[in-house]
N, CA, C and O atoms as CSV, one atom per row, in Angstrom:
chain,resi,resn,atom,element,x,y,z
A,1,MET,N,N,39.616,-6.848,-0.927
A,1,MET,CA,C,40.721,-6.752,-0.663
A,1,MET,C,C,41.220,-5.469,-1.511
A,1,MET,O,O,40.518,-4.966,-2.389
A,2,SER,N,N,42.175,-5.113,-1.252
A,2,SER,CA,C,42.971,-3.824,-2.007
A,2,SER,C,C,43.542,-4.326,-3.606
A,2,SER,O,O,44.177,-5.328,-3.933
A,3,GLU,N,N,43.149,-3.457,-4.218
A,3,GLU,CA,C,44.348,-3.593,-5.373
A,3,GLU,C,C,45.524,-3.856,-5.295
A,3,GLU,O,O,45.988,-4.524,-6.219
A,4,SER,N,N,46.328,-3.486,-4.310
A,4,SER,CA,C,47.761,-3.787,-4.264
A,4,SER,C,C,47.702,-5.380,-3.735
A,4,SER,O,O,48.576,-6.145,-4.144
A,5,THR,N,N,46.836,-5.791,-2.974
A,5,THR,CA,C,47.022,-7.107,-2.551
A,5,THR,C,C,46.434,-8.153,-3.219
A,5,THR,O,O,46.695,-9.289,-2.823
A,6,LYS,N,N,45.580,-7.978,-4.296
A,6,LYS,CA,C,44.725,-8.955,-5.537
A,6,LYS,C,C,45.628,-9.727,-5.447
A,6,LYS,O,O,46.694,-9.392,-4.929
A,7,GLU,N,N,45.383,-11.082,-5.987
A,7,GLU,CA,C,46.094,-12.028,-6.947
A,7,GLU,C,C,46.173,-11.729,-8.030
A,7,GLU,O,O,45.501,-10.764,-8.397
A,8,ALA,N,N,46.862,-12.297,-8.808
A,8,ALA,CA,C,47.310,-11.855,-9.996
A,8,ALA,C,C,47.658,-13.241,-10.700
A,8,ALA,O,O,48.177,-14.187,-10.108
A,9,ILE,N,N,47.261,-13.229,-12.189
A,9,ILE,CA,C,47.682,-14.440,-12.896
A,9,ILE,C,C,48.553,-13.717,-13.968
A,9,ILE,O,O,48.347,-12.582,-14.400
A,10,GLU,N,N,49.681,-14.665,-14.369
A,10,GLU,CA,C,50.360,-14.604,-15.696
A,10,GLU,C,C,49.977,-15.151,-16.566
A,10,GLU,O,O,49.363,-16.174,-16.264
A,11,VAL,N,N,50.060,-14.920,-17.680
A,11,VAL,CA,C,49.987,-15.522,-18.836
A,11,VAL,C,C,50.713,-15.380,-20.193
A,11,VAL,O,O,50.467,-14.528,-21.047
A,12,CYS,N,N,51.824,-16.536,-20.264
A,12,CYS,CA,C,52.621,-16.499,-21.676
A,12,CYS,C,C,52.075,-17.590,-22.701
A,12,CYS,O,O,51.688,-18.755,-22.611
A,13,MET,N,N,52.241,-16.592,-23.786
A,13,MET,CA,C,52.128,-17.568,-24.911
A,13,MET,C,C,53.122,-17.775,-26.185
A,13,MET,O,O,53.630,-16.757,-26.655
A,14,PHE,N,N,53.392,-18.898,-26.706
A,14,PHE,CA,C,54.624,-19.004,-27.233
A,14,PHE,C,C,54.658,-20.561,-28.092
A,14,PHE,O,O,54.054,-21.604,-27.842
A,15,LYS,N,N,55.640,-20.217,-29.204
A,15,LYS,CA,C,55.862,-22.022,-29.885
A,15,LYS,C,C,57.414,-21.728,-29.339
A,15,LYS,O,O,57.992,-20.758,-28.849
A,16,LEU,N,N,57.801,-23.217,-29.724
A,16,LEU,CA,C,59.115,-23.529,-29.623
A,16,LEU,C,C,60.163,-23.059,-30.863
A,16,LEU,O,O,59.660,-22.612,-31.894
A,17,VAL,N,N,61.376,-23.149,-30.762
A,17,VAL,CA,C,61.945,-23.208,-31.915
A,17,VAL,C,C,61.866,-24.430,-32.505
A,17,VAL,O,O,61.643,-25.537,-32.016
A,18,ASP,N,N,62.166,-23.939,-34.085
A,18,ASP,CA,C,61.627,-25.261,-34.974
A,18,ASP,C,C,62.906,-26.115,-34.475
A,18,ASP,O,O,63.936,-25.627,-34.009
A,19,GLY,N,N,62.581,-27.759,-34.704
A,19,GLY,CA,C,63.738,-28.106,-34.208
A,19,GLY,C,C,63.503,-28.901,-32.629
A,19,GLY,O,O,63.648,-30.085,-32.326
A,20,THR,N,N,63.173,-27.968,-31.976
A,20,THR,CA,C,63.055,-28.323,-30.396
A,20,THR,C,C,62.325,-29.662,-29.791
A,20,THR,O,O,61.158,-29.725,-30.176
A,21,GLU,N,N,62.622,-30.481,-29.151
A,21,GLU,CA,C,62.044,-31.800,-29.011
A,21,GLU,C,C,61.125,-31.419,-27.825
A,21,GLU,O,O,61.517,-30.833,-26.816
A,22,ARG,N,N,60.131,-31.735,-28.014
A,22,ARG,CA,C,58.820,-31.512,-26.593
A,22,ARG,C,C,59.557,-31.836,-25.320
A,22,ARG,O,O,59.598,-31.224,-24.253
A,23,GLN,N,N,60.212,-33.119,-25.763
A,23,GLN,CA,C,60.598,-33.773,-24.359
A,23,GLN,C,C,61.769,-33.221,-23.414
A,23,GLN,O,O,61.915,-33.221,-22.192
A,24,GLN,N,N,62.598,-32.715,-24.560
A,24,GLN,CA,C,63.355,-32.009,-24.269
A,24,GLN,C,C,63.028,-30.466,-23.195
A,24,GLN,O,O,63.526,-30.116,-22.125
A,25,PHE,N,N,62.007,-29.854,-24.056
A,25,PHE,CA,C,61.525,-28.887,-23.653
A,25,PHE,C,C,61.019,-28.957,-22.154
A,25,PHE,O,O,61.373,-28.232,-21.225
A,26,MET,N,N,60.045,-30.074,-22.133
A,26,MET,CA,C,59.419,-30.317,-20.407
A,26,MET,C,C,60.563,-30.572,-19.228
A,26,MET,O,O,60.501,-30.399,-18.011
A,27,THR,N,N,61.857,-31.155,-20.264
A,27,THR,CA,C,62.950,-31.607,-19.042
A,27,THR,C,C,63.594,-30.338,-18.641
A,27,THR,O,O,64.076,-30.364,-17.509
A,28,SER,N,N,63.712,-29.272,-19.278
A,28,SER,CA,C,64.011,-27.696,-19.162
A,28,SER,C,C,63.021,-26.928,-18.130
A,28,SER,O,O,63.451,-25.957,-17.509
A,29,ASN,N,N,61.913,-27.304,-17.988
A,29,ASN,CA,C,60.872,-27.008,-16.983
A,29,ASN,C,C,61.113,-27.483,-15.942
A,29,ASN,O,O,60.266,-27.130,-15.122
A,30,ASP,N,N,62.079,-28.319,-15.405
A,30,ASP,CA,C,62.237,-28.828,-13.966
A,30,ASP,C,C,62.793,-27.509,-13.105
A,30,ASP,O,O,62.426,-27.082,-12.010
A,31,ALA,N,N,63.878,-27.003,-14.074
A,31,ALA,CA,C,64.217,-25.786,-13.580
A,31,ALA,C,C,63.812,-24.581,-12.764
A,31,ALA,O,O,64.073,-24.103,-11.659
A,32,VAL,N,N,62.897,-24.250,-14.031
A,32,VAL,CA,C,61.862,-23.427,-13.520
A,32,VAL,C,C,60.925,-23.335,-12.738
A,32,VAL,O,O,60.498,-22.256,-12.326
A,33,ASP,N,N,60.406,-24.618,-12.379
A,33,ASP,CA,C,59.851,-25.274,-11.375
A,33,ASP,C,C,60.173,-25.083,-10.005
A,33,ASP,O,O,59.508,-24.478,-9.164
A,34,GLN,N,N,61.657,-25.873,-9.822
A,34,GLN,CA,C,62.220,-25.485,-8.804
A,34,GLN,C,C,62.323,-24.026,-8.069
A,34,GLN,O,O,62.130,-23.684,-6.903
A,35,TRP,N,N,62.693,-23.344,-9.191
A,35,TRP,CA,C,62.952,-22.005,-8.980
A,35,TRP,C,C,61.878,-21.063,-8.291
A,35,TRP,O,O,62.007,-20.373,-7.279
A,36,LEU,N,N,60.277,-21.305,-9.509
A,36,LEU,CA,C,59.084,-20.851,-8.724
A,36,LEU,C,C,58.917,-21.230,-7.696
A,36,LEU,O,O,58.028,-20.565,-7.164
A,37,LYS,N,N,59.428,-22.240,-6.844
A,37,LYS,CA,C,59.126,-22.553,-5.232
A,37,LYS,C,C,59.749,-22.209,-4.496
A,37,LYS,O,O,59.607,-22.615,-3.343
A,38,THR,N,N,60.847,-21.190,-4.874
A,38,THR,CA,C,61.196,-20.439,-3.909
A,38,THR,C,C,60.734,-18.677,-3.879
A,38,THR,O,O,61.129,-17.787,-3.126
A,39,GLN,N,N,59.869,-18.639,-4.885
A,39,GLN,CA,C,59.703,-17.051,-5.492
A,39,GLN,C,C,58.368,-16.907,-4.025
A,39,GLN,O,O,57.589,-17.764,-3.610
A,40,ASP,N,N,58.533,-15.800,-3.678
A,40,ASP,CA,C,57.562,-15.216,-2.639
A,40,ASP,C,C,56.263,-14.770,-3.698
A,40,ASP,O,O,56.268,-14.208,-4.793
A,41,GLY,N,N,55.349,-15.208,-2.975
A,41,GLY,CA,C,53.953,-14.912,-3.803
A,41,GLY,C,C,53.365,-15.911,-4.754
A,41,GLY,O,O,52.264,-15.869,-5.303
A,42,PHE,N,N,54.553,-17.054,-4.868
A,42,PHE,CA,C,54.104,-18.042,-6.157
A,42,PHE,C,C,53.131,-19.106,-5.339
A,42,PHE,O,O,53.304,-19.696,-4.272
A,43,MET,N,N,52.076,-19.102,-6.253
A,43,MET,CA,C,50.863,-20.083,-6.166
A,43,MET,C,C,50.985,-21.206,-6.506
A,43,MET,O,O,51.500,-22.038,-5.759
A,44,PHE,N,N,50.453,-21.555,-7.949
A,44,PHE,CA,C,50.444,-22.580,-8.806
A,44,PHE,C,C,50.952,-22.130,-10.293
A,44,PHE,O,O,50.874,-20.964,-10.681
A,45,ARG,N,N,51.535,-23.308,-11.153
A,45,ARG,CA,C,51.716,-23.097,-12.247
A,45,ARG,C,C,51.193,-24.256,-13.343
A,45,ARG,O,O,51.354,-25.446,-13.070
A,46,CYS,N,N,50.731,-23.953,-14.256
A,46,CYS,CA,C,50.123,-25.024,-15.672
A,46,CYS,C,C,50.767,-24.408,-16.829
A,46,CYS,O,O,50.993,-23.246,-17.167
A,47,LEU,N,N,51.045,-25.858,-17.451
A,47,LEU,CA,C,51.459,-25.312,-18.702
A,47,LEU,C,C,51.004,-26.650,-19.705
A,47,LEU,O,O,51.070,-27.869,-19.541
A,48,SER,N,N,50.512,-25.781,-20.816
A,48,SER,CA,C,49.683,-26.746,-21.590
A,48,SER,C,C,49.940,-26.223,-22.634
A,48,SER,O,O,50.312,-25.051,-22.697
A,49,GLU,N,N,49.746,-27.230,-23.987
A,49,GLU,CA,C,50.174,-27.069,-25.350
A,49,GLU,C,C,49.106,-27.533,-26.169
A,49,GLU,O,O,48.722,-28.702,-26.116
A,50,LYS,N,N,48.472,-26.445,-27.129
A,50,LYS,CA,C,47.727,-26.492,-28.237
A,50,LYS,C,C,47.894,-27.422,-29.130
A,50,LYS,O,O,48.938,-28.001,-29.433
A,51,GLU,N,N,46.618,-27.582,-29.635
A,51,GLU,CA,C,47.096,-28.855,-31.130
A,51,GLU,C,C,48.116,-27.719,-32.198
A,51,GLU,O,O,48.702,-28.226,-33.155
A,52,ASP,N,N,48.218,-26.548,-31.994
A,52,ASP,CA,C,48.972,-25.946,-33.303
A,52,ASP,C,C,49.884,-25.608,-33.287
A,52,ASP,O,O,50.519,-24.956,-34.116
A,53,GLY,N,N,50.378,-26.366,-31.384
A,53,GLY,CA,C,51.782,-25.933,-30.954
A,53,GLY,C,C,52.174,-24.537,-30.112
A,53,GLY,O,O,53.258,-24.053,-29.788
A,54,THR,N,N,51.027,-24.192,-29.944
A,54,THR,CA,C,51.114,-22.761,-29.140
A,54,THR,C,C,51.047,-23.694,-27.756
A,54,THR,O,O,50.492,-24.787,-27.636
A,55,TRP,N,N,51.849,-22.859,-26.653
A,55,TRP,CA,C,52.622,-23.179,-25.839
A,55,TRP,C,C,51.633,-22.285,-24.832
A,55,TRP,O,O,51.612,-21.143,-25.292
A,56,ILE,N,N,50.683,-22.385,-23.454
A,56,ILE,CA,C,50.276,-21.651,-22.821
A,56,ILE,C,C,50.898,-21.920,-21.363
A,56,ILE,O,O,50.954,-23.095,-21.000
A,57,ASP,N,N,51.359,-20.941,-20.522
A,57,ASP,CA,C,52.156,-20.842,-19.496
A,57,ASP,C,C,51.322,-20.107,-18.566
A,57,ASP,O,O,51.190,-19.013,-19.115
A,58,ILE,N,N,50.806,-20.087,-17.680
A,58,ILE,CA,C,49.639,-19.659,-16.592
A,58,ILE,C,C,50.451,-19.853,-15.250
A,58,ILE,O,O,50.696,-21.004,-14.888
A,59,VAL,N,N,50.827,-18.903,-14.586
A,59,VAL,CA,C,51.474,-18.670,-13.297
A,59,VAL,C,C,50.089,-17.837,-12.700
A,59,VAL,O,O,49.309,-17.124,-13.332
A,60,HIS,N,N,50.083,-18.238,-11.091
A,60,HIS,CA,C,49.291,-17.245,-10.332
A,60,HIS,C,C,49.930,-17.089,-9.127
A,60,HIS,O,O,50.182,-17.978,-8.314
A,61,TRP,N,N,50.252,-15.576,-9.027
A,61,TRP,CA,C,50.745,-14.898,-7.889
A,61,TRP,C,C,50.002,-14.084,-6.789
A,61,TRP,O,O,49.181,-13.197,-7.020
A,62,ALA,N,N,50.236,-14.331,-6.076
A,62,ALA,CA,C,49.575,-13.818,-4.485
A,62,ALA,C,C,49.694,-12.329,-4.836
A,62,ALA,O,O,49.326,-11.632,-3.891
A,63,SER,N,N,49.992,-11.809,-5.632
A,63,SER,CA,C,49.740,-10.026,-5.747
A,63,SER,C,C,50.508,-9.883,-7.304
A,63,SER,O,O,51.205,-10.780,-7.778
A,64,MET,N,N,50.262,-8.728,-7.906
A,64,MET,CA,C,50.836,-8.564,-9.117
A,64,MET,C,C,52.712,-7.757,-8.467
A,64,MET,O,O,53.782,-7.982,-9.033
A,65,GLU,N,N,52.590,-7.181,-7.652
A,65,GLU,CA,C,53.955,-6.745,-7.205
A,65,GLU,C,C,55.000,-8.155,-7.165
A,65,GLU,O,O,56.130,-8.117,-7.652
A,66,ALA,N,N,54.564,-9.089,-6.665
A,66,ALA,CA,C,55.047,-10.805,-6.778
A,66,ALA,C,C,55.214,-11.043,-7.802
A,66,ALA,O,O,56.412,-11.009,-8.082
A,67,ALA,N,N,54.502,-11.325,-8.700
A,67,ALA,CA,C,54.437,-11.185,-10.327
A,67,ALA,C,C,55.751,-10.635,-10.640
A,67,ALA,O,O,56.799,-11.258,-10.808
A,68,HIS,N,N,55.478,-8.972,-10.714
A,68,HIS,CA,C,56.468,-8.492,-11.585
A,68,HIS,C,C,57.993,-8.971,-10.817
A,68,HIS,O,O,58.901,-9.433,-11.508
A,69,ALA,N,N,58.113,-8.824,-9.553
A,69,ALA,CA,C,59.542,-9.248,-9.025
A,69,ALA,C,C,59.997,-10.277,-9.401
A,69,ALA,O,O,61.195,-10.277,-9.682
A,70,ALA,N,N,59.203,-11.557,-9.549
A,70,ALA,CA,C,59.769,-12.684,-10.116
A,70,ALA,C,C,60.010,-12.658,-11.667
A,70,ALA,O,O,60.852,-13.256,-12.337
A,71,GLY,N,N,59.176,-11.922,-11.976
A,71,GLY,CA,C,59.577,-11.684,-13.719
A,71,GLY,C,C,61.069,-10.877,-13.576
A,71,GLY,O,O,61.963,-11.503,-14.146
A,72,ASP,N,N,61.442,-9.831,-13.041
A,72,ASP,CA,C,62.599,-9.376,-13.257
A,72,ASP,C,C,64.027,-10.591,-12.796
A,72,ASP,O,O,65.125,-10.804,-13.310
A,73,SER,N,N,63.273,-11.200,-11.536
A,73,SER,CA,C,64.148,-11.990,-11.131
A,73,SER,C,C,64.429,-13.215,-11.994
A,73,SER,O,O,65.472,-13.848,-11.826
A,74,PHE,N,N,63.332,-13.644,-13.113
A,74,PHE,CA,C,63.073,-14.619,-14.003
A,74,PHE,C,C,64.261,-14.741,-14.985
A,74,PHE,O,O,65.138,-15.582,-15.182
A,75,MET,N,N,63.875,-13.383,-15.593
A,75,MET,CA,C,65.336,-13.395,-16.558
A,75,MET,C,C,66.530,-12.867,-16.455
A,75,MET,O,O,67.290,-12.811,-17.422
A,76,ALA,N,N,66.836,-12.419,-15.275
A,76,ALA,CA,C,68.164,-12.238,-14.533
A,76,ALA,C,C,68.960,-14.129,-14.660
A,76,ALA,O,O,70.089,-14.403,-15.068
A,77,THR,N,N,67.993,-15.010,-14.204
A,77,THR,CA,C,68.243,-16.010,-13.781
A,77,THR,C,C,68.659,-17.399,-14.906
A,77,THR,O,O,69.449,-18.339,-14.822
A,78,PHE,N,N,67.543,-16.877,-16.084
A,78,PHE,CA,C,67.171,-18.236,-17.006
A,78,PHE,C,C,67.343,-17.334,-18.187
A,78,PHE,O,O,66.962,-17.901,-19.212
A,79,LYS,N,N,67.902,-15.816,-18.442
A,79,LYS,CA,C,68.137,-15.574,-19.875
A,79,LYS,C,C,68.772,-16.039,-20.983
A,79,LYS,O,O,68.539,-15.840,-22.175
A,80,ASP,N,N,69.825,-16.854,-20.288
A,80,ASP,CA,C,71.012,-18.122,-21.096
A,80,ASP,C,C,70.291,-19.455,-20.882
A,80,ASP,O,O,70.626,-20.323,-21.688
A,81,ALA,N,N,69.482,-19.769,-20.080
A,81,ALA,CA,C,68.834,-21.197,-19.763
A,81,ALA,C,C,68.406,-22.100,-21.225
A,81,ALA,O,O,68.070,-21.526,-22.261
A,82,ASP,N,N,68.465,-23.181,-21.125
A,82,ASP,CA,C,67.841,-23.836,-22.391
A,82,ASP,C,C,66.258,-23.930,-22.208
A,82,ASP,O,O,65.633,-24.471,-23.120
A,83,PHE,N,N,65.650,-23.508,-21.242
A,83,PHE,CA,C,64.271,-23.439,-21.516
A,83,PHE,C,C,64.269,-22.133,-22.623
A,83,PHE,O,O,63.653,-22.197,-23.687
A,84,MET,N,N,65.002,-21.029,-22.228
A,84,MET,CA,C,64.689,-19.735,-22.800
A,84,MET,C,C,64.805,-20.061,-24.450
A,84,MET,O,O,63.898,-19.849,-25.256
A,85,ARG,N,N,66.281,-20.689,-24.802
A,85,ARG,CA,C,66.497,-20.636,-25.584
A,85,ARG,C,C,65.522,-21.799,-26.955
A,85,ARG,O,O,65.707,-21.875,-28.170
A,86,ALA,N,N,64.471,-22.567,-26.010
A,86,ALA,CA,C,63.981,-23.365,-26.865
A,86,ALA,C,C,62.503,-22.707,-27.511
A,86,ALA,O,O,61.715,-23.324,-28.229
A,87,ILE,N,N,62.396,-21.571,-27.137
A,87,ILE,CA,C,61.181,-20.658,-27.159
A,87,ILE,C,C,61.378,-19.659,-28.087
A,87,ILE,O,O,62.137,-18.702,-27.928
A,88,ASP,N,N,60.685,-19.882,-29.071
A,88,ASP,CA,C,60.666,-18.757,-30.539
A,88,ASP,C,C,60.355,-17.193,-30.078
A,88,ASP,O,O,59.245,-16.660,-30.088
A,89,PRO,N,N,61.332,-16.723,-29.762
A,89,PRO,CA,C,61.023,-14.842,-29.030
A,89,PRO,C,C,59.801,-13.742,-29.947
A,89,PRO,O,O,59.197,-12.747,-29.547
A,90,GLN,N,N,59.789,-14.454,-31.323
A,90,GLN,CA,C,59.003,-13.986,-32.183
A,90,GLN,C,C,57.581,-14.141,-31.927
A,90,GLN,O,O,56.781,-13.483,-32.593
A,91,THR,N,N,57.213,-14.896,-31.084
A,91,THR,CA,C,55.929,-15.629,-30.772
A,91,THR,C,C,55.676,-15.545,-29.465
A,91,THR,O,O,54.630,-15.993,-28.996
A,92,LEU,N,N,56.349,-15.123,-28.932
A,92,LEU,CA,C,55.913,-14.771,-27.079
A,92,LEU,C,C,55.373,-13.623,-26.571
A,92,LEU,O,O,55.977,-12.550,-26.548
A,93,SER,N,N,54.369,-13.780,-26.200
A,93,SER,CA,C,53.535,-13.213,-25.324
A,93,SER,C,C,53.520,-13.426,-23.940
A,93,SER,O,O,53.585,-14.513,-23.364
A,94,MET,N,N,53.417,-12.145,-23.378
A,94,MET,CA,C,53.238,-11.900,-21.614
A,94,MET,C,C,52.534,-11.045,-21.437
A,94,MET,O,O,52.709,-9.934,-21.935
A,95,ASN,N,N,51.583,-11.343,-20.700
A,95,ASN,CA,C,50.371,-10.775,-20.135
A,95,ASN,C,C,50.263,-10.709,-18.478
A,95,ASN,O,O,50.797,-11.678,-17.939
A,96,HIS,N,N,49.628,-9.674,-17.509
A,96,HIS,CA,C,49.703,-9.918,-16.392
A,96,HIS,C,C,48.235,-9.595,-16.266
A,96,HIS,O,O,47.868,-8.721,-17.052
A,97,GLY,N,N,47.282,-10.098,-15.449
A,97,GLY,CA,C,46.032,-9.427,-14.690
A,97,GLY,C,C,45.741,-9.619,-13.559
A,97,GLY,O,O,46.052,-10.674,-13.006
A,98,HIS,N,N,45.020,-8.574,-12.888
A,98,HIS,CA,C,44.809,-9.197,-11.184
A,98,HIS,C,C,43.401,-10.320,-11.488
A,98,HIS,O,O,42.717,-10.303,-12.512
A,99,VAL,N,N,43.280,-10.931,-10.714
A,99,VAL,CA,C,42.241,-11.799,-10.117
A,99,VAL,C,C,41.090,-11.248,-10.111
A,99,VAL,O,O,41.047,-10.803,-8.964
A,100,GLU,N,N,40.072,-10.957,-10.630
A,100,GLU,CA,C,38.649,-10.225,-10.158
A,100,GLU,C,C,37.752,-11.489,-9.872
A,100,GLU,O,O,36.781,-11.037,-9.266
A,101,LEU,N,N,37.593,-12.921,-10.017
A,101,LEU,CA,C,36.790,-13.824,-9.784
A,101,LEU,C,C,37.674,-15.113,-9.870
A,101,LEU,O,O,38.410,-15.350,-10.827
A,102,ALA,N,N,37.517,-15.983,-8.692
A,102,ALA,CA,C,38.003,-17.377,-8.672
A,102,ALA,C,C,36.685,-18.233,-8.054
A,102,ALA,O,O,35.806,-18.130,-7.198
A,103,TYR,N,N,37.053,-18.922,-8.837
A,103,TYR,CA,C,35.984,-20.189,-8.215
A,103,TYR,C,C,36.253,-21.372,-7.959
A,103,TYR,O,O,36.334,-22.008,-9.009
A,104,PRO,N,N,36.510,-22.243,-6.696
A,104,PRO,CA,C,37.251,-22.983,-6.450
A,104,PRO,C,C,36.496,-24.572,-7.076
A,104,PRO,O,O,35.486,-24.274,-7.714
A,105,ALA,N,N,36.637,-25.524,-7.063
A,105,ALA,CA,C,35.989,-27.021,-7.359
A,105,ALA,C,C,35.313,-27.428,-6.247
A,105,ALA,O,O,34.407,-28.259,-6.298
A,106,SER,N,N,35.685,-26.906,-5.254
A,106,SER,CA,C,34.930,-27.277,-3.565
A,106,SER,C,C,34.765,-26.195,-2.619
A,106,SER,O,O,34.274,-26.414,-1.511
């Protein structure tokens, strides 16, 4: 597999703005999930919350190019959305990497 066609992982970590209700944040993710389904190269998304209130959002893409293209579109689409307003920008980190090893359950 050439580097340009390797699958990519996007990992975002963040905390919510103080006072944001968990259920409200989860509901606001519906729009993100619907949008992701329309993006070229989208494979799957996992969203989890650690005990300390840090959220981990992992998105698996068919390629790094697809991840970056979706990132540009995401910011244009969601910059003023409830989902983004719920995230404390001072706690946000986003990283991308190529998949070097994947081991399926079966």
